[in-house]
Structures are given as C-alpha cells and as structure tokens.
mmCIF file of the N, C-alpha and C atoms, coordinates in Angstrom:
data_MODEL
# 
_entry.id   MODEL 
# 
loop_
_atom_site.group_PDB 
_atom_site.id 
_atom_site.type_symbol 
_atom_site.label_atom_id 
_atom_site.label_alt_id 
_atom_site.label_comp_id 
_atom_site.label_asym_id 
_atom_site.label_entity_id 
_atom_site.label_seq_id 
_atom_site.pdbx_PDB_ins_code 
_atom_site.Cartn_x 
_atom_site.Cartn_y 
_atom_site.Cartn_z 
_atom_site.occupancy 
_atom_site.B_iso_or_equiv 
_atom_site.pdbx_formal_charge 
_atom_site.auth_seq_id 
_atom_site.auth_comp_id 
_atom_site.auth_asym_id 
_atom_site.auth_atom_id 
_atom_site.pdbx_PDB_model_num 
ATOM 1   N N  . UNK A 1 1  ? 0.619   -1.237  0.035   1.00 0.00 ? 1  UNK A N  1 
ATOM 2   C CA . UNK A 1 1  ? -0.055  -0.010  0.267   1.00 0.00 ? 1  UNK A CA 1 
ATOM 3   C C  . UNK A 1 1  ? 0.480   1.238   0.136   1.00 0.00 ? 1  UNK A C  1 
ATOM 4   N N  . UNK A 1 2  ? 0.176   2.090   -0.893  1.00 0.00 ? 2  UNK A N  1 
ATOM 5   C CA . UNK A 1 2  ? 1.641   3.350   -0.996  1.00 0.00 ? 2  UNK A CA 1 
ATOM 6   C C  . UNK A 1 2  ? 0.329   3.797   0.564   1.00 0.00 ? 2  UNK A C  1 
ATOM 7   N N  . UNK A 1 3  ? 1.525   5.255   1.148   1.00 0.00 ? 3  UNK A N  1 
ATOM 8   C CA . UNK A 1 3  ? 0.996   5.606   2.179   1.00 0.00 ? 3  UNK A CA 1 
ATOM 9   C C  . UNK A 1 3  ? 0.659   7.350   1.229   1.00 0.00 ? 3  UNK A C  1 
ATOM 10  N N  . UNK A 1 4  ? -0.797  7.719   2.412   1.00 0.00 ? 4  UNK A N  1 
ATOM 11  C CA . UNK A 1 4  ? -0.953  9.115   1.909   1.00 0.00 ? 4  UNK A CA 1 
ATOM 12  C C  . UNK A 1 4  ? -0.571  9.897   3.211   1.00 0.00 ? 4  UNK A C  1 
ATOM 13  N N  . UNK A 1 5  ? -0.753  11.295  2.681   1.00 0.00 ? 5  UNK A N  1 
ATOM 14  C CA . UNK A 1 5  ? -0.881  12.216  3.618   1.00 0.00 ? 5  UNK A CA 1 
ATOM 15  C C  . UNK A 1 5  ? -1.817  12.054  4.564   1.00 0.00 ? 5  UNK A C  1 
ATOM 16  N N  . UNK A 1 6  ? -1.301  12.179  5.733   1.00 0.00 ? 6  UNK A N  1 
ATOM 17  C CA . UNK A 1 6  ? -2.902  13.079  6.490   1.00 0.00 ? 6  UNK A CA 1 
ATOM 18  C C  . UNK A 1 6  ? -4.242  13.546  6.217   1.00 0.00 ? 6  UNK A C  1 
ATOM 19  N N  . UNK A 1 7  ? -5.205  13.328  5.916   1.00 0.00 ? 7  UNK A N  1 
ATOM 20  C CA . UNK A 1 7  ? -6.439  14.462  5.735   1.00 0.00 ? 7  UNK A CA 1 
ATOM 21  C C  . UNK A 1 7  ? -5.907  15.792  6.468   1.00 0.00 ? 7  UNK A C  1 
ATOM 22  N N  . UNK A 1 8  ? -6.746  16.599  5.523   1.00 0.00 ? 8  UNK A N  1 
ATOM 23  C CA . UNK A 1 8  ? -6.608  17.645  5.250   1.00 0.00 ? 8  UNK A CA 1 
ATOM 24  C C  . UNK A 1 8  ? -7.634  18.480  6.426   1.00 0.00 ? 8  UNK A C  1 
ATOM 25  N N  . UNK A 1 9  ? -8.769  17.861  5.845   1.00 0.00 ? 9  UNK A N  1 
ATOM 26  C CA . UNK A 1 9  ? -10.268 18.027  6.424   1.00 0.00 ? 9  UNK A CA 1 
ATOM 27  C C  . UNK A 1 9  ? -10.897 16.540  6.840   1.00 0.00 ? 9  UNK A C  1 
ATOM 28  N N  . UNK A 1 10 ? -11.965 16.874  7.159   1.00 0.00 ? 10 UNK A N  1 
ATOM 29  C CA . UNK A 1 10 ? -13.160 15.918  7.358   1.00 0.00 ? 10 UNK A CA 1 
ATOM 30  C C  . UNK A 1 10 ? -13.586 14.891  5.592   1.00 0.00 ? 10 UNK A C  1 
ATOM 31  N N  . UNK A 1 11 ? -13.794 16.312  4.761   1.00 0.00 ? 11 UNK A N  1 
ATOM 32  C CA . UNK A 1 11 ? -13.851 16.091  3.454   1.00 0.00 ? 11 UNK A CA 1 
ATOM 33  C C  . UNK A 1 11 ? -12.993 14.941  3.100   1.00 0.00 ? 11 UNK A C  1 
ATOM 34  N N  . UNK A 1 12 ? -11.341 15.588  3.033   1.00 0.00 ? 12 UNK A N  1 
ATOM 35  C CA . UNK A 1 12 ? -10.120 14.845  3.214   1.00 0.00 ? 12 UNK A CA 1 
ATOM 36  C C  . UNK A 1 12 ? -10.406 13.212  2.866   1.00 0.00 ? 12 UNK A C  1 
ATOM 37  N N  . UNK A 1 13 ? -10.995 13.407  4.488   1.00 0.00 ? 13 UNK A N  1 
ATOM 38  C CA . UNK A 1 13 ? -10.403 12.203  5.031   1.00 0.00 ? 13 UNK A CA 1 
ATOM 39  C C  . UNK A 1 13 ? -11.674 10.433  4.232   1.00 0.00 ? 13 UNK A C  1 
ATOM 40  N N  . UNK A 1 14 ? -12.668 11.336  4.058   1.00 0.00 ? 14 UNK A N  1 
ATOM 41  C CA . UNK A 1 14 ? -13.679 10.918  4.050   1.00 0.00 ? 14 UNK A CA 1 
ATOM 42  C C  . UNK A 1 14 ? -13.922 9.881   1.900   1.00 0.00 ? 14 UNK A C  1 
ATOM 43  N N  . UNK A 1 15 ? -13.387 10.481  1.653   1.00 0.00 ? 15 UNK A N  1 
ATOM 44  C CA . UNK A 1 15 ? -12.864 10.689  -0.023  1.00 0.00 ? 15 UNK A CA 1 
ATOM 45  C C  . UNK A 1 15 ? -11.581 9.678   0.238   1.00 0.00 ? 15 UNK A C  1 
ATOM 46  N N  . UNK A 1 16 ? -10.471 10.170  1.023   1.00 0.00 ? 16 UNK A N  1 
ATOM 47  C CA . UNK A 1 16 ? -9.303  8.603   0.994   1.00 0.00 ? 16 UNK A CA 1 
ATOM 48  C C  . UNK A 1 16 ? -10.233 7.243   1.539   1.00 0.00 ? 16 UNK A C  1 
ATOM 49  N N  . UNK A 1 17 ? -11.172 7.747   3.001   1.00 0.00 ? 17 UNK A N  1 
ATOM 50  C CA . UNK A 1 17 ? -11.961 6.001   2.631   1.00 0.00 ? 17 UNK A CA 1 
ATOM 51  C C  . UNK A 1 17 ? -12.680 5.567   2.038   1.00 0.00 ? 17 UNK A C  1 
ATOM 52  N N  . UNK A 1 18 ? -13.299 6.748   1.381   1.00 0.00 ? 18 UNK A N  1 
ATOM 53  C CA . UNK A 1 18 ? -14.424 5.479   -0.178  1.00 0.00 ? 18 UNK A CA 1 
ATOM 54  C C  . UNK A 1 18 ? -13.478 4.917   -0.829  1.00 0.00 ? 18 UNK A C  1 
ATOM 55  N N  . UNK A 1 19 ? -12.303 6.203   -0.987  1.00 0.00 ? 19 UNK A N  1 
ATOM 56  C CA . UNK A 1 19 ? -11.062 5.399   -1.679  1.00 0.00 ? 19 UNK A CA 1 
ATOM 57  C C  . UNK A 1 19 ? -10.728 3.735   -1.543  1.00 0.00 ? 19 UNK A C  1 
ATOM 58  N N  . UNK A 1 20 ? -10.223 4.391   -0.301  1.00 0.00 ? 20 UNK A N  1 
ATOM 59  C CA . UNK A 1 20 ? -10.279 2.459   0.000   1.00 0.00 ? 20 UNK A CA 1 
ATOM 60  C C  . UNK A 1 20 ? -11.064 1.465   0.260   1.00 0.00 ? 20 UNK A C  1 
ATOM 61  N N  . UNK A 1 21 ? -11.975 2.304   0.203   1.00 0.00 ? 21 UNK A N  1 
ATOM 62  C CA . UNK A 1 21 ? -12.602 0.918   0.442   1.00 0.00 ? 21 UNK A CA 1 
ATOM 63  C C  . UNK A 1 21 ? -13.187 0.236   -0.923  1.00 0.00 ? 21 UNK A C  1 
ATOM 64  N N  . UNK A 1 22 ? -13.260 1.493   -1.875  1.00 0.00 ? 22 UNK A N  1 
ATOM 65  C CA . UNK A 1 22 ? -13.195 1.446   -3.249  1.00 0.00 ? 22 UNK A CA 1 
ATOM 66  C C  . UNK A 1 22 ? -12.187 0.083   -4.309  1.00 0.00 ? 22 UNK A C  1 
ATOM 67  N N  . UNK A 1 23 ? -10.948 0.433   -3.257  1.00 0.00 ? 23 UNK A N  1 
ATOM 68  C CA . UNK A 1 23 ? -9.672  -0.542  -3.679  1.00 0.00 ? 23 UNK A CA 1 
ATOM 69  C C  . UNK A 1 23 ? -9.450  -1.886  -3.183  1.00 0.00 ? 23 UNK A C  1 
ATOM 70  N N  . UNK A 1 24 ? -10.570 -1.770  -1.777  1.00 0.00 ? 24 UNK A N  1 
ATOM 71  C CA . UNK A 1 24 ? -10.686 -3.052  -1.665  1.00 0.00 ? 24 UNK A CA 1 
ATOM 72  C C  . UNK A 1 24 ? -11.919 -4.065  -2.510  1.00 0.00 ? 24 UNK A C  1 
ATOM 73  N N  . UNK A 1 25 ? -12.265 -3.338  -2.296  1.00 0.00 ? 25 UNK A N  1 
ATOM 74  C CA . UNK A 1 25 ? -13.396 -4.570  -3.348  1.00 0.00 ? 25 UNK A CA 1 
ATOM 75  C C  . UNK A 1 25 ? -12.824 -4.709  -4.816  1.00 0.00 ? 25 UNK A C  1 
ATOM 76  N N  . UNK A 1 26 ? -11.936 -3.894  -5.247  1.00 0.00 ? 26 UNK A N  1 
ATOM 77  C CA . UNK A 1 26 ? -11.732 -4.862  -6.375  1.00 0.00 ? 26 UNK A CA 1 
ATOM 78  C C  . UNK A 1 26 ? -10.261 -5.945  -5.986  1.00 0.00 ? 26 UNK A C  1 
ATOM 79  N N  . UNK A 1 27 ? -9.674  -5.269  -5.293  1.00 0.00 ? 27 UNK A N  1 
ATOM 80  C CA . UNK A 1 27 ? -8.961  -6.743  -4.775  1.00 0.00 ? 27 UNK A CA 1 
ATOM 81  C C  . UNK A 1 27 ? -9.924  -7.963  -4.268  1.00 0.00 ? 27 UNK A C  1 
ATOM 82  N N  . UNK A 1 28 ? -10.875 -7.848  -3.800  1.00 0.00 ? 28 UNK A N  1 
ATOM 83  C CA . UNK A 1 28 ? -11.775 -8.795  -3.013  1.00 0.00 ? 28 UNK A CA 1 
ATOM 84  C C  . UNK A 1 28 ? -12.206 -9.461  -4.498  1.00 0.00 ? 28 UNK A C  1 
ATOM 85  N N  . UNK A 1 29 ? -12.876 -8.625  -6.055  1.00 0.00 ? 29 UNK A N  1 
ATOM 86  C CA . UNK A 1 29 ? -13.105 -9.153  -6.595  1.00 0.00 ? 29 UNK A CA 1 
ATOM 87  C C  . UNK A 1 29 ? -12.176 -9.664  -7.306  1.00 0.00 ? 29 UNK A C  1 
ATOM 88  N N  . UNK A 1 30 ? -11.032 -9.331  -7.032  1.00 0.00 ? 30 UNK A N  1 
ATOM 89  C CA . UNK A 1 30 ? -9.840  -9.992  -8.578  1.00 0.00 ? 30 UNK A CA 1 
ATOM 90  C C  . UNK A 1 30 ? -9.399  -11.278 -7.925  1.00 0.00 ? 30 UNK A C  1 
ATOM 91  N N  . UNK A 1 31 ? -9.575  -11.564 -6.099  1.00 0.00 ? 31 UNK A N  1 
ATOM 92  C CA . UNK A 1 31 ? -9.479  -13.038 -5.412  1.00 0.00 ? 31 UNK A CA 1 
ATOM 93  C C  . UNK A 1 31 ? -10.437 -14.054 -5.641  1.00 0.00 ? 31 UNK A C  1 
ATOM 94  N N  . UNK A 1 32 ? -11.553 -13.665 -5.597  1.00 0.00 ? 32 UNK A N  1 
ATOM 95  C CA . UNK A 1 32 ? -13.074 -14.331 -6.031  1.00 0.00 ? 32 UNK A CA 1 
ATOM 96  C C  . UNK A 1 32 ? -12.733 -14.811 -7.022  1.00 0.00 ? 32 UNK A C  1 
ATOM 97  N N  . UNK A 1 33 ? -12.508 -13.758 -8.234  1.00 0.00 ? 33 UNK A N  1 
ATOM 98  C CA . UNK A 1 33 ? -12.789 -14.418 -9.790  1.00 0.00 ? 33 UNK A CA 1 
ATOM 99  C C  . UNK A 1 33 ? -11.365 -15.695 -9.608  1.00 0.00 ? 33 UNK A C  1 
ATOM 100 N N  . UNK A 1 34 ? -10.062 -15.110 -9.493  1.00 0.00 ? 34 UNK A N  1 
ATOM 101 C CA . UNK A 1 34 ? -9.068  -15.732 -9.634  1.00 0.00 ? 34 UNK A CA 1 
ATOM 102 C C  . UNK A 1 34 ? -9.284  -17.558 -9.076  1.00 0.00 ? 34 UNK A C  1 
ATOM 103 N N  . UNK A 1 35 ? -10.396 -17.471 -7.557  1.00 0.00 ? 35 UNK A N  1 
ATOM 104 C CA . UNK A 1 35 ? -10.654 -18.447 -7.435  1.00 0.00 ? 35 UNK A CA 1 
ATOM 105 C C  . UNK A 1 35 ? -11.279 -19.337 -7.108  1.00 0.00 ? 35 UNK A C  1 
ATOM 106 N N  . UNK A 1 36 ? -12.129 -18.736 -8.242  1.00 0.00 ? 36 UNK A N  1 
ATOM 107 C CA . UNK A 1 36 ? -13.310 -19.477 -8.696  1.00 0.00 ? 36 UNK A CA 1 
ATOM 108 C C  . UNK A 1 36 ? -13.988 -20.665 -10.094 1.00 0.00 ? 36 UNK A C  1 
ATOM 109 N N  . UNK A 1 37 ? -13.454 -21.980 -9.138  1.00 0.00 ? 37 UNK A N  1 
ATOM 110 C CA . UNK A 1 37 ? -12.687 -23.155 -10.332 1.00 0.00 ? 37 UNK A CA 1 
ATOM 111 C C  . UNK A 1 37 ? -13.956 -23.346 -11.356 1.00 0.00 ? 37 UNK A C  1 
ATOM 112 N N  . UNK A 1 38 ? -14.596 -23.019 -10.624 1.00 0.00 ? 38 UNK A N  1 
ATOM 113 C CA . UNK A 1 38 ? -16.926 -23.475 -11.218 1.00 0.00 ? 38 UNK A CA 1 
ATOM 114 C C  . UNK A 1 38 ? -16.608 -22.906 -12.252 1.00 0.00 ? 38 UNK A C  1 
ATOM 115 N N  . UNK A 1 39 ? -15.914 -21.416 -12.146 1.00 0.00 ? 39 UNK A N  1 
ATOM 116 C CA . UNK A 1 39 ? -17.139 -20.340 -13.601 1.00 0.00 ? 39 UNK A CA 1 
ATOM 117 C C  . UNK A 1 39 ? -15.345 -20.918 -14.221 1.00 0.00 ? 39 UNK A C  1 
ATOM 118 N N  . UNK A 1 40 ? -14.292 -21.078 -14.227 1.00 0.00 ? 40 UNK A N  1 
ATOM 119 C CA . UNK A 1 40 ? -13.037 -21.326 -14.598 1.00 0.00 ? 40 UNK A CA 1 
ATOM 120 C C  . UNK A 1 40 ? -13.362 -22.642 -15.423 1.00 0.00 ? 40 UNK A C  1 
ATOM 121 N N  . UNK A 1 41 ? -14.105 -23.269 -15.071 1.00 0.00 ? 41 UNK A N  1 
ATOM 122 C CA . UNK A 1 41 ? -14.292 -24.557 -15.730 1.00 0.00 ? 41 UNK A CA 1 
ATOM 123 C C  . UNK A 1 41 ? -14.815 -24.737 -16.804 1.00 0.00 ? 41 UNK A C  1 
ATOM 124 N N  . UNK A 1 42 ? -16.119 -23.443 -16.071 1.00 0.00 ? 42 UNK A N  1 
ATOM 125 C CA . UNK A 1 42 ? -17.658 -24.075 -17.367 1.00 0.00 ? 42 UNK A CA 1 
ATOM 126 C C  . UNK A 1 42 ? -16.863 -22.198 -18.567 1.00 0.00 ? 42 UNK A C  1 
ATOM 127 N N  . UNK A 1 43 ? -16.097 -21.664 -18.375 1.00 0.00 ? 43 UNK A N  1 
ATOM 128 C CA . UNK A 1 43 ? -15.468 -20.862 -18.843 1.00 0.00 ? 43 UNK A CA 1 
ATOM 129 C C  . UNK A 1 43 ? -14.489 -21.164 -20.022 1.00 0.00 ? 43 UNK A C  1 
ATOM 130 N N  . UNK A 1 44 ? -13.775 -22.118 -19.764 1.00 0.00 ? 44 UNK A N  1 
ATOM 131 C CA . UNK A 1 44 ? -12.665 -23.292 -20.467 1.00 0.00 ? 44 UNK A CA 1 
ATOM 132 C C  . UNK A 1 44 ? -13.749 -23.818 -21.126 1.00 0.00 ? 44 UNK A C  1 
ATOM 133 N N  . UNK A 1 45 ? -14.706 -24.287 -21.183 1.00 0.00 ? 45 UNK A N  1 
ATOM 134 C CA . UNK A 1 45 ? -15.476 -25.740 -21.000 1.00 0.00 ? 45 UNK A CA 1 
ATOM 135 C C  . UNK A 1 45 ? -16.514 -24.369 -22.871 1.00 0.00 ? 45 UNK A C  1 
ATOM 136 N N  . UNK A 1 46 ? -16.647 -23.763 -22.189 1.00 0.00 ? 46 UNK A N  1 
ATOM 137 C CA . UNK A 1 46 ? -17.302 -23.119 -23.301 1.00 0.00 ? 46 UNK A CA 1 
ATOM 138 C C  . UNK A 1 46 ? -16.297 -22.455 -24.425 1.00 0.00 ? 46 UNK A C  1 
ATOM 139 N N  . UNK A 1 47 ? -15.274 -22.520 -24.065 1.00 0.00 ? 47 UNK A N  1 
ATOM 140 C CA . UNK A 1 47 ? -14.138 -21.918 -25.297 1.00 0.00 ? 47 UNK A CA 1 
ATOM 141 C C  . UNK A 1 47 ? -13.964 -23.279 -26.242 1.00 0.00 ? 47 UNK A C  1 
ATOM 142 N N  . UNK A 1 48 ? -13.998 -24.511 -25.312 1.00 0.00 ? 48 UNK A N  1 
ATOM 143 C CA . UNK A 1 48 ? -13.525 -25.689 -26.418 1.00 0.00 ? 48 UNK A CA 1 
ATOM 144 C C  . UNK A 1 48 ? -14.762 -26.073 -26.660 1.00 0.00 ? 48 UNK A C  1 
ATOM 145 N N  . UNK A 1 49 ? -15.776 -25.792 -26.526 1.00 0.00 ? 49 UNK A N  1 
ATOM 146 C CA . UNK A 1 49 ? -16.974 -25.874 -27.539 1.00 0.00 ? 49 UNK A CA 1 
ATOM 147 C C  . UNK A 1 49 ? -17.148 -25.143 -28.667 1.00 0.00 ? 49 UNK A C  1 
ATOM 148 N N  . UNK A 1 50 ? -16.508 -23.856 -28.348 1.00 0.00 ? 50 UNK A N  1 
ATOM 149 C CA . UNK A 1 50 ? -16.266 -22.879 -29.882 1.00 0.00 ? 50 UNK A CA 1 
ATOM 150 C C  . UNK A 1 50 ? -15.489 -23.593 -30.337 1.00 0.00 ? 50 UNK A C  1 
ATOM 151 N N  . UNK A 1 51 ? -14.875 -24.407 -30.751 1.00 0.00 ? 51 UNK A N  1 
ATOM 152 C CA . UNK A 1 51 ? -13.630 -25.335 -31.168 1.00 0.00 ? 51 UNK A CA 1 
ATOM 153 C C  . UNK A 1 51 ? -13.794 -26.528 -32.162 1.00 0.00 ? 51 UNK A C  1 
ATOM 154 N N  . UNK A 1 52 ? -15.015 -27.346 -32.244 1.00 0.00 ? 52 UNK A N  1 
ATOM 155 C CA . UNK A 1 52 ? -15.189 -28.487 -32.675 1.00 0.00 ? 52 UNK A CA 1 
ATOM 156 C C  . UNK A 1 52 ? -14.623 -29.301 -33.484 1.00 0.00 ? 52 UNK A C  1 
ATOM 157 N N  . UNK A 1 53 ? -13.286 -28.683 -33.912 1.00 0.00 ? 53 UNK A N  1 
ATOM 158 C CA . UNK A 1 53 ? -12.402 -29.512 -33.943 1.00 0.00 ? 53 UNK A CA 1 
ATOM 159 C C  . UNK A 1 53 ? -11.566 -29.682 -33.693 1.00 0.00 ? 53 UNK A C  1 
ATOM 160 N N  . UNK A 1 54 ? -10.907 -28.946 -32.449 1.00 0.00 ? 54 UNK A N  1 
ATOM 161 C CA . UNK A 1 54 ? -9.668  -29.911 -31.510 1.00 0.00 ? 54 UNK A CA 1 
ATOM 162 C C  . UNK A 1 54 ? -10.946 -30.411 -30.679 1.00 0.00 ? 54 UNK A C  1 
ATOM 163 N N  . UNK A 1 55 ? -11.744 -30.310 -30.332 1.00 0.00 ? 55 UNK A N  1 
ATOM 164 C CA . UNK A 1 55 ? -12.896 -31.293 -29.892 1.00 0.00 ? 55 UNK A CA 1 
ATOM 165 C C  . UNK A 1 55 ? -12.724 -32.831 -30.402 1.00 0.00 ? 55 UNK A C  1 
ATOM 166 N N  . UNK A 1 56 ? -12.880 -32.837 -31.587 1.00 0.00 ? 56 UNK A N  1 
ATOM 167 C CA . UNK A 1 56 ? -13.124 -34.232 -32.565 1.00 0.00 ? 56 UNK A CA 1 
ATOM 168 C C  . UNK A 1 56 ? -11.487 -34.620 -32.407 1.00 0.00 ? 56 UNK A C  1 
ATOM 169 N N  . UNK A 1 57 ? -10.894 -33.457 -32.698 1.00 0.00 ? 57 UNK A N  1 
ATOM 170 C CA . UNK A 1 57 ? -9.725  -34.085 -33.042 1.00 0.00 ? 57 UNK A CA 1 
ATOM 171 C C  . UNK A 1 57 ? -8.994  -34.965 -31.819 1.00 0.00 ? 57 UNK A C  1 
ATOM 172 N N  . UNK A 1 58 ? -8.648  -34.262 -30.443 1.00 0.00 ? 58 UNK A N  1 
ATOM 173 C CA . UNK A 1 58 ? -8.900  -34.895 -29.437 1.00 0.00 ? 58 UNK A CA 1 
ATOM 174 C C  . UNK A 1 58 ? -10.050 -36.294 -28.907 1.00 0.00 ? 58 UNK A C  1 
ATOM 175 N N  . UNK A 1 59 ? -10.660 -35.959 -29.234 1.00 0.00 ? 59 UNK A N  1 
ATOM 176 C CA . UNK A 1 59 ? -12.022 -37.321 -29.004 1.00 0.00 ? 59 UNK A CA 1 
ATOM 177 C C  . UNK A 1 59 ? -11.307 -38.285 -29.934 1.00 0.00 ? 59 UNK A C  1 
ATOM 178 N N  . UNK A 1 60 ? -10.936 -38.160 -30.935 1.00 0.00 ? 60 UNK A N  1 
ATOM 179 C CA . UNK A 1 60 ? -10.128 -39.058 -32.792 1.00 0.00 ? 60 UNK A CA 1 
ATOM 180 C C  . UNK A 1 60 ? -8.699  -40.078 -31.847 1.00 0.00 ? 60 UNK A C  1 
ATOM 181 N N  . UNK A 1 61 ? -8.085  -38.649 -31.231 1.00 0.00 ? 61 UNK A N  1 
ATOM 182 C CA . UNK A 1 61 ? -6.913  -39.454 -30.307 1.00 0.00 ? 61 UNK A CA 1 
ATOM 183 C C  . UNK A 1 61 ? -7.070  -40.284 -29.514 1.00 0.00 ? 61 UNK A C  1 
ATOM 184 N N  . UNK A 1 62 ? -8.069  -39.764 -28.692 1.00 0.00 ? 62 UNK A N  1 
ATOM 185 C CA . UNK A 1 62 ? -8.404  -40.877 -27.430 1.00 0.00 ? 62 UNK A CA 1 
ATOM 186 C C  . UNK A 1 62 ? -9.190  -42.575 -28.091 1.00 0.00 ? 62 UNK A C  1 
ATOM 187 N N  . UNK A 1 63 ? -9.766  -42.403 -28.628 1.00 0.00 ? 63 UNK A N  1 
ATOM 188 C CA . UNK A 1 63 ? -10.009 -43.640 -29.217 1.00 0.00 ? 63 UNK A CA 1 
ATOM 189 C C  . UNK A 1 63 ? -9.081  -44.289 -29.693 1.00 0.00 ? 63 UNK A C  1 
ATOM 190 N N  . UNK A 1 64 ? -8.136  -43.895 -30.262 1.00 0.00 ? 64 UNK A N  1 
ATOM 191 C CA . UNK A 1 64 ? -7.113  -44.617 -31.024 1.00 0.00 ? 64 UNK A CA 1 
ATOM 192 C C  . UNK A 1 64 ? -6.060  -44.812 -30.177 1.00 0.00 ? 64 UNK A C  1 
ATOM 193 N N  . UNK A 1 65 ? -5.815  -44.465 -28.904 1.00 0.00 ? 65 UNK A N  1 
ATOM 194 C CA . UNK A 1 65 ? -5.341  -44.925 -28.423 1.00 0.00 ? 65 UNK A CA 1 
ATOM 195 C C  . UNK A 1 65 ? -5.735  -45.678 -27.789 1.00 0.00 ? 65 UNK A C  1 
ATOM 196 N N  . UNK A 1 66 ? -7.284  -45.562 -27.225 1.00 0.00 ? 66 UNK A N  1 
ATOM 197 C CA . UNK A 1 66 ? -7.568  -47.201 -26.397 1.00 0.00 ? 66 UNK A CA 1 
ATOM 198 C C  . UNK A 1 66 ? -7.861  -48.445 -27.746 1.00 0.00 ? 66 UNK A C  1 
ATOM 199 N N  . UNK A 1 67 ? -7.900  -48.106 -28.689 1.00 0.00 ? 67 UNK A N  1 
ATOM 200 C CA . UNK A 1 67 ? -8.175  -49.132 -30.069 1.00 0.00 ? 67 UNK A CA 1 
ATOM 201 C C  . UNK A 1 67 ? -6.467  -49.855 -29.931 1.00 0.00 ? 67 UNK A C  1 
ATOM 202 N N  . UNK A 1 68 ? -5.421  -49.188 -30.392 1.00 0.00 ? 68 UNK A N  1 
ATOM 203 C CA . UNK A 1 68 ? -4.318  -49.399 -29.896 1.00 0.00 ? 68 UNK A CA 1 
ATOM 204 C C  . UNK A 1 68 ? -4.171  -50.093 -28.774 1.00 0.00 ? 68 UNK A C  1 
ATOM 205 N N  . UNK A 1 69 ? -4.118  -49.290 -27.493 1.00 0.00 ? 69 UNK A N  1 
ATOM 206 C CA . UNK A 1 69 ? -4.534  -50.302 -26.324 1.00 0.00 ? 69 UNK A CA 1 
ATOM 207 C C  . UNK A 1 69 ? -4.464  -52.238 -26.812 1.00 0.00 ? 69 UNK A C  1 
ATOM 208 N N  . UNK A 1 70 ? -5.634  -51.768 -26.712 1.00 0.00 ? 70 UNK A N  1 
ATOM 209 C CA . UNK A 1 70 ? -6.345  -53.544 -27.267 1.00 0.00 ? 70 UNK A CA 1 
ATOM 210 C C  . UNK A 1 70 ? -6.032  -54.173 -27.734 1.00 0.00 ? 70 UNK A C  1 
ATOM 211 N N  . UNK A 1 71 ? -5.175  -53.518 -28.957 1.00 0.00 ? 71 UNK A N  1 
ATOM 212 C CA . UNK A 1 71 ? -5.283  -54.707 -30.375 1.00 0.00 ? 71 UNK A CA 1 
ATOM 213 C C  . UNK A 1 71 ? -3.386  -54.282 -29.557 1.00 0.00 ? 71 UNK A C  1 
ATOM 214 N N  . UNK A 1 72 ? -2.932  -54.140 -29.458 1.00 0.00 ? 72 UNK A N  1 
ATOM 215 C CA . UNK A 1 72 ? -1.775  -54.434 -28.642 1.00 0.00 ? 72 UNK A CA 1 
ATOM 216 C C  . UNK A 1 72 ? -2.255  -55.216 -27.390 1.00 0.00 ? 72 UNK A C  1 
ATOM 217 N N  . UNK A 1 73 ? -2.640  -55.526 -26.865 1.00 0.00 ? 73 UNK A N  1 
ATOM 218 C CA . UNK A 1 73 ? -2.870  -56.941 -25.944 1.00 0.00 ? 73 UNK A CA 1 
ATOM 219 C C  . UNK A 1 73 ? -3.396  -58.269 -26.602 1.00 0.00 ? 73 UNK A C  1 
ATOM 220 N N  . UNK A 1 74 ? -4.180  -57.952 -27.277 1.00 0.00 ? 74 UNK A N  1 
ATOM 221 C CA . UNK A 1 74 ? -4.709  -59.046 -27.799 1.00 0.00 ? 74 UNK A CA 1 
ATOM 222 C C  . UNK A 1 74 ? -3.411  -59.617 -28.714 1.00 0.00 ? 74 UNK A C  1 
ATOM 223 N N  . UNK A 1 75 ? -2.974  -59.434 -29.182 1.00 0.00 ? 75 UNK A N  1 
ATOM 224 C CA . UNK A 1 75 ? -1.268  -60.053 -29.870 1.00 0.00 ? 75 UNK A CA 1 
ATOM 225 C C  . UNK A 1 75 ? -0.049  -60.963 -29.027 1.00 0.00 ? 75 UNK A C  1 
# 
C-alpha cells in the first residue's frame, strides 16, 4: 500500500476512506474471480465448444489410443 498524507479536512478523510473501500472491493473481486474454479471450468468448456475441430481431434486421438492398447494386448 502507498502511504497517504494525513487528511486536511473531514471531506478529505471521507474521500480517502471511500477510495480505500473501492480499492479493497476491487481486490476482493479479483481474488474471488481468481479462485472461482467452477466459473473457470465453465468458461474453458465454453471455449472448447467453440472449437469443434479441436474437440473432434482430441476424441479421435483418445479412441485411437484405446484401440491401439486393445490391439496390442490381443497380440
């Protein structure tokens, strides 16, 4: 935090308090967004739905890997 000079008047003190409250609220909001895992997961899932080629490629790779493992075990 930065040090601020002592307030010169009641109005100045109230202004500083309001500013500090706003900064604290912004910090709390940022921390809440950072640790909201559920919201991050939903956002990432939405991004992946926008890229059907990527999702299809990943699904194909997973199926191919499972098929390869099964084929190798049967040999």
